[in-house]
N, C-alpha and C positions, 0 to 999 in steps of 0.2 A: 679845664686844664688839659684833659685828654684830647679835646678837639684841636688845641693849639699844637700839641705834640704830633698829632697825626698830620696836620698841615705842614709842619716842619719836616717830618719824615717823608711826606709826599714830595715836597720841594727838593729834599736831598736826593730822592730817587730820580726825579726828572733832571736835576743838574748833573748827577753822576752820568746818566746815560747821554745827555747832551755833550758833556766833555769827552766821554769815551768815543762816541761816533765821530765827533769833529776831529779828535786826534787821529783816529784811523783814517778819516778822509784826508787830512793833511799828509799823513805818511804815504798814502797811495797816490796823492797828487805829486808829491816829490818823487816817487818812483816813476811816475809817468814823465816828469821833467827829464829824468836821466835816461829812460828807455822809451822813446816816443813811438817806437813801432808797436809796442804793446798798448793798445788803446783801452783794454779792459781795466787798467789801473785808473785811467781818467774816469771811465763810466762808474767804477766802484766808489771813487772819491766823491763824485756827485751824489751817488746814492747815500753814502755814509753821512755826508754833510747835510743832505736833505732830511734824513732820519733824525740827525742831531737837532736840526732846526724844528722838526716836528715836536720833539720832546721839550725844547725851550718855549715854543709857542703854547703848547699845552700848559706848561708851568706858569707862564705869564698870564694866561687867560683865567687861571685859577686864583691868582694872587691879586691882580689889580681889579678895581671895581669902577674904573672910568668907562662910561658907556661907549663913547666914541673910540677909545682905544681897543675895547673888546670887539667892537664891530669891524674895525680894520684888521684885527688879528684873525677874526673869523673869516673874512674875505680872503686873506692870504692862506688860511688854513684850508679853504675849499680847493685852491689850485695846487697846493703843495704835493699831494700824492701823484698828480699827473707828471710831475718832474722826477720824483725819486723812484717811483715804480718803473717808469720807462727807462730810467738810467740803469736800473737793475737788469731789465730785460735786454738792454743794449749791451751790458757787460756779458751776459750769458750768450748772446748772439756772437759777440766778438771772440769769446773764448772757443765756442764750438763751430763757428762758421768762418774761420780764417780771417778775422778782422773785417768782415763785410757786413754791413747792415742791410736788411731786406728793404724793398721799396715801401713796405707798409709803414716804416718810420717816417717817411716823408708825408704820407697821407695823415699820419697822426699829427705831425707838426703843423700841417695846414689846418686841420680841424681845431687844434689847440689855439693857434693864432686867431682863427675865426671866432672861437668861443670867447677868448679874452677880449677881443675887439668888441664883440656884441655886449659882453658884460660891462666893460668900462664905458660904453656908450649909453648904458642905462636900460638896455633891453634884457629880457630873461628868456633864454632858449636853452633849457637843461638837456635837450635831446642830443646835443653834440657829443657830450661825454658818453652817453649810451651808445650812440652810433660808433664812436671810436673803439669802445671796448667790445662791441659786437664784431667789428672788423678784425680786431686783434684776436678774437676767439675763433673766427671763421677762417682766417688766413692760413693757419697751419693745416686745416682739414683738407 
């Protein structure tokens, strides 16, 4: 009985945070629709919705026991941080850098597109993510 209660409590936790972050994402997206010059609202809405999807994917992977479904969720789960962390970084750059994104973002986009293309073609090259994060760490120095 305690195991069932803990699973229900865990699901409630994940669903609460999913709803919270998606609601904040929708609010910031609507703010961006009214004030298009302030792009930080768009970037934050992408970040918040990404974090909400992270919580929902985590909850779904704990509840369902279908092997194919879990494998497809884990594949999406692998690429999800690339989108919401970079959206957070883009928001910070747009706030403190007069709505200008540095050139490193285009390098990141090229590496992400390359990695996703390689992954969906069936090849495994995990070094692309490492190279991108090294570039993001070295660039400010």
